Each structure stands twice: as structure tokens, then as C-alpha cells.
py3Dmol code that shows the C-alpha trace and the ligand (Angstrom):
import py3Dmol

protein = """\
ATOM      1  CA  LEU A   1      46.027  13.566  88.660  1.00  0.00           C
ATOM      2  CA  SER A   2      48.587  14.050  91.294  1.00  0.00           C
ATOM      3  CA  GLN A   3      51.202  14.214  88.430  1.00  0.00           C
ATOM      4  CA  LEU A   4      49.534  17.199  87.150  1.00  0.00           C
ATOM      5  CA  PHE A   5      49.719  19.173  90.369  1.00  0.00           C
ATOM      6  CA  ARG A   6      53.187  18.457  91.122  1.00  0.00           C
ATOM      7  CA  PRO A   7      54.843  21.215  89.166  1.00  0.00           C
ATOM      8  CA  LEU A   8      52.289  23.594  90.440  1.00  0.00           C
ATOM      9  CA  ASP A   9      53.239  22.569  94.060  1.00  0.00           C
ATOM     10  CA  LEU A  10      56.763  23.085  93.338  1.00  0.00           C
ATOM     11  CA  LEU A  11      56.222  26.401  91.895  1.00  0.00           C
ATOM     12  CA  GLY A  12      54.201  27.381  94.871  1.00  0.00           C
ATOM     13  CA  MET A  13      57.051  26.153  97.147  1.00  0.00           C
ATOM     14  CA  VAL A  14      59.697  28.176  95.264  1.00  0.00           C
ATOM     15  CA  TYR A  15      57.471  31.219  95.283  1.00  0.00           C
ATOM     16  CA  ARG A  16      56.799  30.944  98.914  1.00  0.00           C
ATOM     17  CA  THR A  17      60.360  30.479  99.751  1.00  0.00           C
ATOM     18  CA  ILE A  18      61.398  33.546  97.904  1.00  0.00           C
ATOM     19  CA  ARG A  19      58.556  35.626  99.300  1.00  0.00           C
ATOM     20  CA  GLN A  20      59.807  34.761 102.755  1.00  0.00           C
ATOM     21  CA  GLY A  21      63.310  35.591 102.101  1.00  0.00           C
ATOM     22  CA  LEU A  22      63.502  38.695  99.985  1.00  0.00           C
ATOM     23  CA  ILE A  23      65.847  36.521  98.113  1.00  0.00           C
ATOM     24  CA  ASP A  24      65.535  37.529  94.604  1.00  0.00           C
ATOM     25  CA  MET A  25      62.197  39.029  94.185  1.00  0.00           C
ATOM     26  CA  GLU A  26      62.553  40.519  90.736  1.00  0.00           C
ATOM     27  CA  ALA A  27      63.724  37.469  89.117  1.00  0.00           C
ATOM     28  CA  MET A  28      60.836  35.669  90.635  1.00  0.00           C
ATOM     29  CA  TYR A  29      58.302  38.141  89.327  1.00  0.00           C
ATOM     30  CA  ASN A  30      59.428  37.581  85.908  1.00  0.00           C
ATOM     31  CA  LEU A  31      59.270  33.839  86.193  1.00  0.00           C
ATOM     32  CA  ILE A  32      55.754  33.844  87.646  1.00  0.00           C
ATOM     33  CA  ASP A  33      53.945  36.894  86.616  1.00  0.00           C
ATOM     34  CA  THR A  34      50.551  36.088  87.901  1.00  0.00           C
ATOM     35  CA  GLN A  35      49.714  36.849  91.477  1.00  0.00           C
ATOM     36  CA  ALA A  36      46.217  36.103  92.711  1.00  0.00           C
ATOM     37  CA  GLU A  37      46.332  38.192  95.895  1.00  0.00           C
ATOM     38  CA  ILE A  38      47.561  41.395  94.528  1.00  0.00           C
ATOM     39  CA  ALA A  39      45.794  43.137  91.632  1.00  0.00           C
ATOM     40  CA  ASP A  40      46.102  46.276  89.880  1.00  0.00           C
ATOM     41  CA  ALA A  41      43.412  48.894  90.438  1.00  0.00           C
ATOM     42  CA  PRO A  42      41.140  49.152  87.400  1.00  0.00           C
ATOM     43  CA  GLY A  43      42.623  51.567  85.014  1.00  0.00           C
ATOM     44  CA  ALA A  44      45.705  52.024  87.161  1.00  0.00           C
ATOM     45  CA  PRO A  45      48.421  54.423  85.589  1.00  0.00           C
ATOM     46  CA  ALA A  46      51.924  53.725  85.687  1.00  0.00           C
ATOM     47  CA  LEU A  47      53.986  55.060  88.379  1.00  0.00           C
ATOM     48  CA  LYS A  48      55.918  58.334  87.470  1.00  0.00           C
ATOM     49  CA  VAL A  49      59.170  58.633  89.386  1.00  0.00           C
ATOM     50  CA  THR A  50      60.253  62.284  89.161  1.00  0.00           C
ATOM     51  CA  ALA A  51      62.474  62.762  92.091  1.00  0.00           C
ATOM     52  CA  GLY A  52      62.297  59.415  93.963  1.00  0.00           C
ATOM     53  CA  GLU A  53      60.811  60.277  97.372  1.00  0.00           C
ATOM     54  CA  VAL A  54      59.608  57.096  99.342  1.00  0.00           C
ATOM     55  CA  ARG A  55      57.154  57.631 102.187  1.00  0.00           C
ATOM     56  CA  PHE A  56      55.659  55.205 104.641  1.00  0.00           C
ATOM     57  CA  ASP A  57      52.651  56.973 106.070  1.00  0.00           C
ATOM     58  CA  HIS A  58      51.206  55.311 109.174  1.00  0.00           C
ATOM     59  CA  VAL A  59      51.662  51.862 107.697  1.00  0.00           C
ATOM     60  CA  ARG A  60      50.089  48.720 109.415  1.00  0.00           C
ATOM     61  CA  PHE A  61      50.598  45.365 108.175  1.00  0.00           C
ATOM     62  CA  GLY A  62      50.309  41.659 109.140  1.00  0.00           C
ATOM     63  CA  TYR A  63      50.816  38.687 106.959  1.00  0.00           C
ATOM     64  CA  ASP A  64      47.907  37.201 109.007  1.00  0.00           C
ATOM     65  CA  PRO A  65      45.132  39.742 109.850  1.00  0.00           C
ATOM     66  CA  ASP A  66      45.163  38.537 113.452  1.00  0.00           C
ATOM     67  CA  ARG A  67      48.899  39.289 113.907  1.00  0.00           C
ATOM     68  CA  GLU A  68      49.964  42.853 113.071  1.00  0.00           C
ATOM     69  CA  ILE A  69      53.685  42.928 112.247  1.00  0.00           C
ATOM     70  CA  LEU A  70      54.353  46.636 111.373  1.00  0.00           C
ATOM     71  CA  HIS A  71      52.586  48.995 113.825  1.00  0.00           C
ATOM     72  CA  ASP A  72      52.141  52.463 112.604  1.00  0.00           C
ATOM     73  CA  VAL A  73      55.406  52.811 110.678  1.00  0.00           C
ATOM     74  CA  SER A  74      56.083  56.189 109.189  1.00  0.00           C
ATOM     75  CA  PHE A  75      59.123  57.575 107.577  1.00  0.00           C
ATOM     76  CA  THR A  76      60.321  59.583 104.582  1.00  0.00           C
ATOM     77  CA  VAL A  77      63.266  59.011 102.500  1.00  0.00           C
ATOM     78  CA  PRO A  78      63.961  62.183 100.531  1.00  0.00           C
ATOM     79  CA  PRO A  79      65.205  61.783  96.861  1.00  0.00           C
ATOM     80  CA  GLY A  80      68.691  60.425  96.561  1.00  0.00           C
ATOM     81  CA  ARG A  81      68.953  59.891 100.483  1.00  0.00           C
ATOM     82  CA  THR A  82      69.713  56.770 102.275  1.00  0.00           C
ATOM     83  CA  LEU A  83      67.694  55.176 105.150  1.00  0.00           C
ATOM     84  CA  ALA A  84      69.069  52.368 107.011  1.00  0.00           C
ATOM     85  CA  ILE A  85      66.700  49.962 108.962  1.00  0.00           C
ATOM     86  CA  VAL A  86      68.135  48.085 111.877  1.00  0.00           C
ATOM     87  CA  GLY A  87      66.694  46.011 114.575  1.00  0.00           C
ATOM     88  CA  PRO A  88      66.785  42.470 115.899  1.00  0.00           C
ATOM     89  CA  SER A  89      65.809  39.357 113.956  1.00  0.00           C
ATOM     90  CA  GLY A  90      62.036  39.379 113.317  1.00  0.00           C
ATOM     91  CA  ALA A  91      61.612  43.049 113.850  1.00  0.00           C
ATOM     92  CA  GLY A  92      60.104  43.534 110.481  1.00  0.00           C
ATOM     93  CA  LYS A  93      62.923  44.915 108.516  1.00  0.00           C
ATOM     94  CA  SER A  94      62.495  42.677 105.370  1.00  0.00           C
ATOM     95  CA  THR A  95      58.662  43.201 105.827  1.00  0.00           C
ATOM     96  CA  ILE A  96      59.165  46.828 105.116  1.00  0.00           C
ATOM     97  CA  ALA A  97      61.122  45.941 101.841  1.00  0.00           C
ATOM     98  CA  ARG A  98      58.346  43.446 100.880  1.00  0.00           C
ATOM     99  CA  THR A  99      55.550  45.963 101.321  1.00  0.00           C
ATOM    100  CA  LEU A 100      57.420  48.546  99.277  1.00  0.00           C
ATOM    101  CA  PHE A 101      57.807  46.203  96.368  1.00  0.00           C
ATOM    102  CA  ARG A 102      53.945  45.379  96.969  1.00  0.00           C
ATOM    103  CA  PHE A 103      54.492  41.726  97.613  1.00  0.00           C
ATOM    104  CA  TYR A 104      51.589  42.216  99.928  1.00  0.00           C
ATOM    105  CA  ASP A 105      49.088  44.980 100.415  1.00  0.00           C
ATOM    106  CA  ILE A 106      49.080  46.802 103.648  1.00  0.00           C
ATOM    107  CA  GLN A 107      46.070  47.106 106.022  1.00  0.00           C
ATOM    108  CA  GLY A 108      46.282  50.638 107.092  1.00  0.00           C
ATOM    109  CA  GLY A 109      48.219  53.857 105.979  1.00  0.00           C
ATOM    110  CA  ARG A 110      49.815  54.455 102.689  1.00  0.00           C
ATOM    111  CA  ILE A 111      53.166  53.803 100.874  1.00  0.00           C
ATOM    112  CA  LEU A 112      53.929  56.687  98.497  1.00  0.00           C
ATOM    113  CA  ILE A 113      56.659  57.254  95.836  1.00  0.00           C
ATOM    114  CA  ASP A 114      56.775  60.770  94.810  1.00  0.00           C
ATOM    115  CA  GLY A 115      53.368  61.167  96.207  1.00  0.00           C
ATOM    116  CA  GLN A 116      51.642  58.352  94.378  1.00  0.00           C
ATOM    117  CA  ASP A 117      50.044  55.521  96.414  1.00  0.00           C
ATOM    118  CA  ILE A 118      51.776  52.397  95.225  1.00  0.00           C
ATOM    119  CA  ALA A 119      48.554  50.501  95.585  1.00  0.00           C
ATOM    120  CA  GLN A 120      47.043  52.755  92.858  1.00  0.00           C
ATOM    121  CA  VAL A 121      49.687  52.401  90.137  1.00  0.00           C
ATOM    122  CA  THR A 122      50.599  49.411  87.975  1.00  0.00           C
ATOM    123  CA  GLN A 123      52.756  46.705  89.657  1.00  0.00           C
ATOM    124  CA  SER A 124      54.982  46.430  86.675  1.00  0.00           C
ATOM    125  CA  SER A 125      55.699  50.191  86.690  1.00  0.00           C
ATOM    126  CA  LEU A 126      56.371  49.978  90.533  1.00  0.00           C
ATOM    127  CA  ARG A 127      58.760  47.055  90.244  1.00  0.00           C
ATOM    128  CA  ALA A 128      60.478  48.609  87.191  1.00  0.00           C
ATOM    129  CA  SER A 129      61.350  51.501  89.418  1.00  0.00           C
ATOM    130  CA  ILE A 130      62.809  49.624  92.393  1.00  0.00           C
ATOM    131  CA  GLY A 131      66.103  47.735  92.169  1.00  0.00           C
ATOM    132  CA  ILE A 132      66.809  45.207  94.781  1.00  0.00           C
ATOM    133  CA  VAL A 133      70.268  43.764  95.727  1.00  0.00           C
ATOM    134  CA  PRO A 134      69.177  40.614  97.624  1.00  0.00           C
ATOM    135  CA  GLN A 135      71.344  38.939 100.208  1.00  0.00           C
ATOM    136  CA  ASP A 136      71.370  35.658  98.501  1.00  0.00           C
ATOM    137  CA  MET A 137      71.026  36.027  94.624  1.00  0.00           C
ATOM    138  CA  VAL A 138      69.626  32.993  92.764  1.00  0.00           C
ATOM    139  CA  LEU A 139      71.668  32.756  89.553  1.00  0.00           C
ATOM    140  CA  PHE A 140      70.025  31.402  86.403  1.00  0.00           C
ATOM    141  CA  ASN A 141      71.685  28.479  84.858  1.00  0.00           C
ATOM    142  CA  ASP A 142      73.059  30.499  82.029  1.00  0.00           C
ATOM    143  CA  THR A 143      76.140  32.500  81.341  1.00  0.00           C
ATOM    144  CA  VAL A 144      77.494  35.212  83.541  1.00  0.00           C
ATOM    145  CA  GLY A 145      76.882  37.701  80.900  1.00  0.00           C
ATOM    146  CA  TYR A 146      73.183  36.720  80.668  1.00  0.00           C
ATOM    147  CA  ASN A 147      72.865  36.899  84.411  1.00  0.00           C
ATOM    148  CA  ILE A 148      74.013  40.507  84.435  1.00  0.00           C
ATOM    149  CA  GLY A 149      72.249  41.413  81.249  1.00  0.00           C
ATOM    150  CA  TYR A 150      69.172  40.355  82.636  1.00  0.00           C
ATOM    151  CA  GLY A 151      68.847  43.671  84.490  1.00  0.00           C
ATOM    152  CA  ARG A 152      67.804  45.383  81.354  1.00  0.00           C
ATOM    153  CA  ALA A 153      66.371  43.765  78.134  1.00  0.00           C
ATOM    154  CA  GLY A 154      68.444  44.765  75.046  1.00  0.00           C
ATOM    155  CA  ALA A 155      71.550  45.591  77.117  1.00  0.00           C
ATOM    156  CA  THR A 156      74.669  45.646  74.811  1.00  0.00           C
ATOM    157  CA  GLN A 157      77.826  43.693  75.649  1.00  0.00           C
ATOM    158  CA  ALA A 158      79.545  47.035  76.216  1.00  0.00           C
ATOM    159  CA  GLU A 159      76.799  48.119  78.702  1.00  0.00           C
ATOM    160  CA  ILE A 160      77.040  44.753  80.479  1.00  0.00           C
ATOM    161  CA  GLU A 161      80.775  45.074  80.990  1.00  0.00           C
ATOM    162  CA  ALA A 162      80.554  48.745  82.048  1.00  0.00           C
ATOM    163  CA  ALA A 163      78.153  47.584  84.824  1.00  0.00           C
ATOM    164  CA  ALA A 164      80.344  44.594  85.637  1.00  0.00           C
ATOM    165  CA  ARG A 165      83.315  47.130  86.046  1.00  0.00           C
ATOM    166  CA  ALA A 166      81.373  49.286  88.162  1.00  0.00           C
ATOM    167  CA  ALA A 167      80.458  46.416  90.363  1.00  0.00           C
ATOM    168  CA  SER A 168      84.220  45.293  90.478  1.00  0.00           C
ATOM    169  CA  ILE A 169      83.391  41.867  88.934  1.00  0.00           C
ATOM    170  CA  HIS A 170      84.807  42.528  85.468  1.00  0.00           C
ATOM    171  CA  ASP A 171      88.414  41.463  86.143  1.00  0.00           C
ATOM    172  CA  PHE A 172      87.170  38.194  87.846  1.00  0.00           C
ATOM    173  CA  ILE A 173      84.906  37.401  84.820  1.00  0.00           C
ATOM    174  CA  MET A 174      87.715  38.052  82.373  1.00  0.00           C
ATOM    175  CA  ARG A 175      89.768  35.404  84.151  1.00  0.00           C
ATOM    176  CA  LEU A 176      87.061  32.693  83.781  1.00  0.00           C
ATOM    177  CA  PRO A 177      87.587  29.976  81.209  1.00  0.00           C
ATOM    178  CA  GLN A 178      85.059  31.667  78.733  1.00  0.00           C
ATOM    179  CA  GLY A 179      84.934  35.094  80.108  1.00  0.00           C
ATOM    180  CA  TYR A 180      81.296  36.438  79.993  1.00  0.00           C
ATOM    181  CA  ASP A 181      80.069  33.137  78.195  1.00  0.00           C
ATOM    182  CA  THR A 182      80.979  31.185  81.082  1.00  0.00           C
ATOM    183  CA  ARG A 183      78.028  29.170  82.584  1.00  0.00           C
ATOM    184  CA  VAL A 184      77.311  29.745  86.149  1.00  0.00           C
ATOM    185  CA  GLY A 185      74.455  28.610  88.450  1.00  0.00           C
ATOM    186  CA  GLU A 186      73.706  25.228  89.731  1.00  0.00           C
ATOM    187  CA  ARG A 187      74.714  23.292  86.605  1.00  0.00           C
ATOM    188  CA  GLY A 188      77.708  25.678  85.870  1.00  0.00           C
ATOM    189  CA  LEU A 189      80.453  27.404  87.761  1.00  0.00           C
ATOM    190  CA  LYS A 190      79.537  28.038  91.299  1.00  0.00           C
ATOM    191  CA  LEU A 191      80.202  31.330  92.486  1.00  0.00           C
ATOM    192  CA  SER A 192      80.943  32.583  95.954  1.00  0.00           C
ATOM    193  CA  GLY A 193      78.504  34.790  98.141  1.00  0.00           C
ATOM    194  CA  GLY A 194      80.571  37.795  97.418  1.00  0.00           C
ATOM    195  CA  GLU A 195      80.876  37.090  93.613  1.00  0.00           C
ATOM    196  CA  LYS A 196      77.066  36.551  93.548  1.00  0.00           C
ATOM    197  CA  GLN A 197      76.417  39.753  95.160  1.00  0.00           C
ATOM    198  CA  ARG A 198      78.609  41.488  92.788  1.00  0.00           C
ATOM    199  CA  VAL A 199      76.647  40.102  89.857  1.00  0.00           C
ATOM    200  CA  ALA A 200      73.482  41.233  91.594  1.00  0.00           C
ATOM    201  CA  ILE A 201      74.948  44.801  91.962  1.00  0.00           C
ATOM    202  CA  ALA A 202      76.066  44.768  88.288  1.00  0.00           C
ATOM    203  CA  ARG A 203      72.435  43.734  87.201  1.00  0.00           C
ATOM    204  CA  THR A 204      71.023  46.435  89.278  1.00  0.00           C
ATOM    205  CA  LEU A 205      73.358  48.994  87.781  1.00  0.00           C
ATOM    206  CA  LEU A 206      72.133  47.948  84.424  1.00  0.00           C
ATOM    207  CA  LYS A 207      68.562  48.360  85.471  1.00  0.00           C
ATOM    208  CA  ASP A 208      69.451  51.769  86.795  1.00  0.00           C
ATOM    209  CA  PRO A 209      66.358  52.237  89.064  1.00  0.00           C
ATOM    210  CA  PRO A 210      65.666  55.507  90.950  1.00  0.00           C
ATOM    211  CA  VAL A 211      64.890  53.512  94.083  1.00  0.00           C
ATOM    212  CA  LEU A 212      67.237  50.936  95.429  1.00  0.00           C
ATOM    213  CA  VAL A 213      66.701  48.311  98.234  1.00  0.00           C
ATOM    214  CA  LEU A 214      69.748  46.651  99.765  1.00  0.00           C
ATOM    215  CA  ASP A 215      69.510  43.625 101.773  1.00  0.00           C
ATOM    216  CA  GLU A 216      72.778  43.320 103.512  1.00  0.00           C
ATOM    217  CA  ALA A 217      74.073  39.917 103.732  1.00  0.00           C
ATOM    218  CA  THR A 218      73.999  38.248 107.198  1.00  0.00           C
ATOM    219  CA  SER A 219      76.575  35.739 106.387  1.00  0.00           C
ATOM    220  CA  ALA A 220      80.080  36.949 106.844  1.00  0.00           C
ATOM    221  CA  LEU A 221      82.062  37.527 103.859  1.00  0.00           C
ATOM    222  CA  ASP A 222      85.751  37.935 104.294  1.00  0.00           C
ATOM    223  CA  SER A 223      86.621  41.370 105.367  1.00  0.00           C
ATOM    224  CA  ARG A 224      88.420  42.430 102.210  1.00  0.00           C
ATOM    225  CA  THR A 225      85.467  41.335 100.033  1.00  0.00           C
ATOM    226  CA  GLU A 226      83.093  42.929 102.382  1.00  0.00           C
ATOM    227  CA  MET A 227      84.886  46.311 102.216  1.00  0.00           C
ATOM    228  CA  GLU A 228      85.029  46.132  98.455  1.00  0.00           C
ATOM    229  CA  ILE A 229      81.273  45.439  98.351  1.00  0.00           C
ATOM    230  CA  GLN A 230      80.445  48.188 100.689  1.00  0.00           C
ATOM    231  CA  ASP A 231      82.433  50.697  98.506  1.00  0.00           C
ATOM    232  CA  VAL A 232      80.457  49.648  95.374  1.00  0.00           C
ATOM    233  CA  LEU A 233      77.339  49.820  97.248  1.00  0.00           C
ATOM    234  CA  ARG A 234      78.131  53.363  98.504  1.00  0.00           C
ATOM    235  CA  ASN A 235      78.727  54.362  94.994  1.00  0.00           C
ATOM    236  CA  ILE A 236      75.503  53.012  93.622  1.00  0.00           C
ATOM    237  CA  ALA A 237      73.464  54.365  96.585  1.00  0.00           C
ATOM    238  CA  ARG A 238      74.915  57.855  96.091  1.00  0.00           C
ATOM    239  CA  LYS A 239      72.455  59.116  93.493  1.00  0.00           C
ATOM    240  CA  ARG A 240      69.426  57.076  94.297  1.00  0.00           C
ATOM    241  CA  THR A 241      66.901  56.865  97.155  1.00  0.00           C
ATOM    242  CA  THR A 242      68.072  53.864  98.956  1.00  0.00           C
ATOM    243  CA  LEU A 243      66.629  51.702 101.730  1.00  0.00           C
ATOM    244  CA  ILE A 244      69.297  49.425 103.326  1.00  0.00           C
ATOM    245  CA  VAL A 245      68.121  46.435 105.520  1.00  0.00           C
ATOM    246  CA  ALA A 246      71.285  46.645 107.579  1.00  0.00           C
ATOM    247  CA  HIS A 247      72.945  43.873 109.686  1.00  0.00           C
ATOM    248  CA  ARG A 248      76.204  45.697 110.378  1.00  0.00           C
ATOM    249  CA  LEU A 249      76.570  48.993 112.044  1.00  0.00           C
ATOM    250  CA  SER A 250      79.464  49.836 109.852  1.00  0.00           C
ATOM    251  CA  THR A 251      77.115  50.104 106.939  1.00  0.00           C
ATOM    252  CA  VAL A 252      74.672  52.604 108.712  1.00  0.00           C
ATOM    253  CA  VAL A 253      77.214  55.088 109.957  1.00  0.00           C
ATOM    254  CA  ASP A 254      76.815  57.276 106.782  1.00  0.00           C
ATOM    255  CA  ALA A 255      73.088  56.888 106.427  1.00  0.00           C
ATOM    256  CA  ASP A 256      71.009  59.973 106.445  1.00  0.00           C
ATOM    257  CA  GLU A 257      68.562  58.350 108.653  1.00  0.00           C
ATOM    258  CA  ILE A 258      68.529  55.277 110.795  1.00  0.00           C
ATOM    259  CA  ILE A 259      65.455  53.669 112.007  1.00  0.00           C
ATOM    260  CA  VAL A 260      65.546  51.228 114.758  1.00  0.00           C
ATOM    261  CA  LEU A 261      62.811  48.740 114.531  1.00  0.00           C
ATOM    262  CA  ASP A 262      61.917  46.525 117.404  1.00  0.00           C
ATOM    263  CA  GLN A 263      58.879  44.245 117.243  1.00  0.00           C
ATOM    264  CA  GLY A 264      57.305  46.261 114.270  1.00  0.00           C
ATOM    265  CA  ARG A 265      57.638  49.522 115.887  1.00  0.00           C
ATOM    266  CA  ILE A 266      60.139  52.393 115.332  1.00  0.00           C
ATOM    267  CA  ILE A 267      61.715  52.818 118.754  1.00  0.00           C
ATOM    268  CA  GLU A 268      64.597  55.174 117.858  1.00  0.00           C
ATOM    269  CA  ARG A 269      65.398  57.326 114.824  1.00  0.00           C
ATOM    270  CA  GLY A 270      68.058  59.698 113.752  1.00  0.00           C
ATOM    271  CA  ARG A 271      71.688  60.049 112.370  1.00  0.00           C
ATOM    272  CA  HIS A 272      74.250  57.742 113.832  1.00  0.00           C
ATOM    273  CA  ALA A 273      75.764  60.501 116.097  1.00  0.00           C
ATOM    274  CA  ASP A 274      72.403  61.501 117.444  1.00  0.00           C
ATOM    275  CA  LEU A 275      71.513  57.871 118.168  1.00  0.00           C
ATOM    276  CA  VAL A 276      74.847  57.216 119.926  1.00  0.00           C
ATOM    277  CA  ARG A 277      74.229  60.489 122.010  1.00  0.00           C
ATOM    278  CA  ALA A 278      70.738  59.317 122.817  1.00  0.00           C
ATOM    279  CA  ASP A 279      72.225  56.437 124.754  1.00  0.00           C
ATOM    280  CA  GLY A 280      69.387  54.007 124.091  1.00  0.00           C
ATOM    281  CA  LEU A 281      69.418  50.636 122.161  1.00  0.00           C
ATOM    282  CA  TYR A 282      71.339  51.816 119.192  1.00  0.00           C
ATOM    283  CA  ALA A 283      74.120  53.239 121.498  1.00  0.00           C
ATOM    284  CA  ALA A 284      74.321  49.911 123.310  1.00  0.00           C
ATOM    285  CA  MET A 285      74.739  48.129 119.980  1.00  0.00           C
ATOM    286  CA  TRP A 286      77.337  50.534 119.032  1.00  0.00           C
ATOM    287  CA  ALA A 287      79.274  50.156 122.246  1.00  0.00           C
ATOM    288  CA  ARG A 288      79.095  46.517 121.927  1.00  0.00           C
ATOM    289  CA  GLN A 289      80.468  46.557 118.409  1.00  0.00           C
ATOM    290  CA  ALA A 290      83.344  48.509 119.434  1.00  0.00           C
ATOM    291  CA  THR A 291      84.637  45.548 121.534  1.00  0.00           C
ATOM    292  CA  GLU A 292      83.609  43.038 118.902  1.00  0.00           C
ATOM    293  CA  ARG A 293      84.790  44.568 115.729  1.00  0.00           C
ATOM    294  CA  ASP A 294      84.137  42.030 112.913  1.00  0.00           C
ATOM    295  CA  GLU A 295      81.070  40.483 114.277  1.00  0.00           C
ATOM    296  CA  PRO A 296      77.686  40.996 112.612  1.00  0.00           C
ATOM    297  CA  VAL A 297      76.161  42.231 115.734  1.00  0.00           C
ATOM    298  CA  MET A 298      72.683  43.125 114.889  1.00  0.00           C
ATOM    299  CA  GLU A 299      70.611  40.169 115.734  1.00  0.00           C
ATOM    300  CA  PRO A 300      72.308  38.846 118.841  1.00  0.00           C
ATOM    301  CA  ALA A 301      73.375  42.159 120.081  1.00  0.00           C
ATOM    302  CA  TYR A 302      70.252  43.374 121.743  1.00  0.00           C
ATOM    303  CA  SER A 303      66.568  42.640 122.368  1.00  0.00           C
ATOM    304  CA  THR A 304      64.461  44.560 124.795  1.00  0.00           C
ATOM    305  CA  PRO A 305      62.434  43.074 127.565  1.00  0.00           C
ATOM    306  CA  HIS A 306      58.715  43.261 126.792  1.00  0.00           C
TER     307      HIS A 306
END
"""
ligand_1 = """\
31
LIG
P 65.733 39.125 110.013
O 66.636 40.174 110.528
O 65.881 37.904 110.833
O 65.689 39.014 108.589
P 63.556 40.958 110.094
O 63.517 42.043 110.814
O 63.710 41.171 108.458
O 64.323 39.681 110.487
P 60.916 40.051 109.018
O 61.426 38.910 108.050
O 60.308 41.236 108.394
O 61.910 40.423 110.141
O 59.855 39.328 109.899
C 58.998 40.023 110.878
C 57.917 39.115 111.449
O 57.143 38.694 110.476
C 58.490 37.927 112.142
O 57.769 37.775 113.278
C 58.139 36.791 111.164
O 57.956 35.613 111.824
C 56.866 37.294 110.491
N 56.957 36.865 109.042
C 57.689 37.003 108.114
N 57.272 36.564 106.920
C 56.187 35.956 107.118
C 55.163 35.266 106.376
N 55.417 35.173 104.997
N 54.039 34.840 106.809
C 53.861 35.010 108.062
N 54.654 35.710 109.104
C 55.840 36.213 108.600
"""
view = py3Dmol.view(width=600, height=400)
view.addModel(protein, "pdb")
view.setStyle({"model": 0}, {"cartoon": {"style": "trace"}})
view.addModel(ligand_1, "xyz")
view.setStyle({"model": 1}, {"stick": {}})
view.zoomTo()
view.show()
């Protein structure tokens, strides 16, 4: 009998790992499309994204009902604008992204896209509208072309290549032994962190979602790769509503709004210049970064005494 349960255990483990990490949520949802905890409301309509406004309205959430993680979180990202979420490790940054994707139902408040409560629309329509560039992409054991094309069923080779070009990965792919037919993943060619992230970006470009969640890598990429990726990300964020879980201050300077999260509360908000002027935590992080240029400063940089 234990034989019978083993694959299920494994699946559960993989599922939990991915849920924890915001690693590659979209892929996961397509692999395991049943989820006991979250159900569509009876007769739920599909989400209709018209402009792409994302709104958190007094959101309260805890993974465990006895331990609230997000306390009364409210923000609005107007259509096409960029919100950066910064704060120390464990502040709840990824949790915001997970609740937007409706991995979990919130306990208070509402999350709205173009005025529609995400708990009242079908999960499939919600997830089709949100693209995620995870910090650590899990590649399928298949060709690099397949891994990009996965972003949209029925994409043509020309569309896949256009997406790869826009993500600055086309030239690299053309130099591989079998070009787009080169197998990658655990059993194929291993790609570097930066290459995998570009594959994720190309996949997302192909999906062309109105709402984008970028989970910035904590691990250091070399500074040239980092700059190239930031350029590409800036481009794809331009016309879409974007939430960035940011670990580097350099990414957030241009954001339309920055929220500084600490222990699940928004403690500061504004644009970069406002926050520097306000001379609070964000300003302290910024000052620190000025002296420690290439360091990913977010987590160790500050924590408030409580
Ligand atoms: P980091 O910058 O380190 O990724 P974060 O700001 O994204 O951190 P979250 O991952 O959102 O932080 O975690 C916020 C809090 O929620 C933490 O206290 C964490 O321990 C808790 N938490 C995260 N995932 C779960 C889970 N699946 N079950 C229970 N608690 C969790």
C-alpha cells in the first residue's frame, strides 16, 4: 500500500516546495490542476481584464489562522504602472504575490483586478491574466523551444523566436548545438541562472499577460547579465501593470510606487525620491547601498526593532 502513496507524497512535496517559493507557479498549476483548498465560486464568471488595475483593499492573510502575516495591506497599481515591494526577509513580499495569484484565499479585505474580486472569478481566467517571472525557473526536460513555447499553446516558431529575441536569448540559443531543438533541464543542457531567467522572460512575453509579477533573483548574477536582464524587464514592464518583489534598490528607483513592508505591514510608501527625503528606513537602505554598490542589500540591510 505504501507503494501506492509514494507518488502522491512526492507530488505533494513538490507542490508544497513550489508554493513556498513562488518558484514556478504557472508551470505547477498546469501539472497539478486540482487544488482542494481553493474552489471556484459556483457559476463564477471569467475575469475580464480591460485596463489592468490591481488593487489590494485592506487585505489580511495568514497561512495559519492564528498567525496573521499580512496586516491590513492596501495599495492600488494603476493600469500599466509599476509597484515595487521591498522589505526585509520574511516581511511578506512573496505572500502578496501568492495571494494575487490566489494560491491562498485571504481572510479579510479584497483583491481586485479591474474592480473584480479575484475570489469571485474562475481561477483559470485569473491565472491566464497574470504572468510570473520567477526567480528560479524550473525547466522542463525538453527542448529550449518547448520551454519558451509553453507560454502560449499553439505559438509558431517565428513567434517563439521573436519572444526569445526580445528577451535577449535568441543569439545564445542559435549558438547551441541544435539551436531551438537543444534539450535543456535536468537531463539536458544545464542553463545558468541568467539564461533560465531569460527563458522565463521569453515565455512570459509569449503569454503576453496584462498583469506581471516579477520576483527578482536574490542570488547575484554577474553585473553585465544583471544589467541586460534589468533592461529586458524594464521593457516588458512598460506597458503592463507590474508588481516587482525587489531585492535590489537599483530596480525600484523608477517604480511608480514603492511600498516598504515590514512584518506584514506597509510602513512607508511613495516614490524613490520621496522615500529618500522622508529619511526613514528606505532612506537608510539607500544610504547603505551607496557605500556597498553591488551588494544585494535588502535583507541584511535593515530590520526594525520591535
Ligand atoms: P524573502 O525576502 O525572504 O523571500 P518575503 O518578504 O517574501 O521574504 P514571505 O515569503 O512572504 O516573505 O513570508 C512571510 C512570512 O510568512 C514569513 O514569516 C514566513 O515564515 C511565513 N510563511 C511563508 N510561507 C509560508 C507557508 N507556506 N506556511 C506558513 N508560513 C509561511
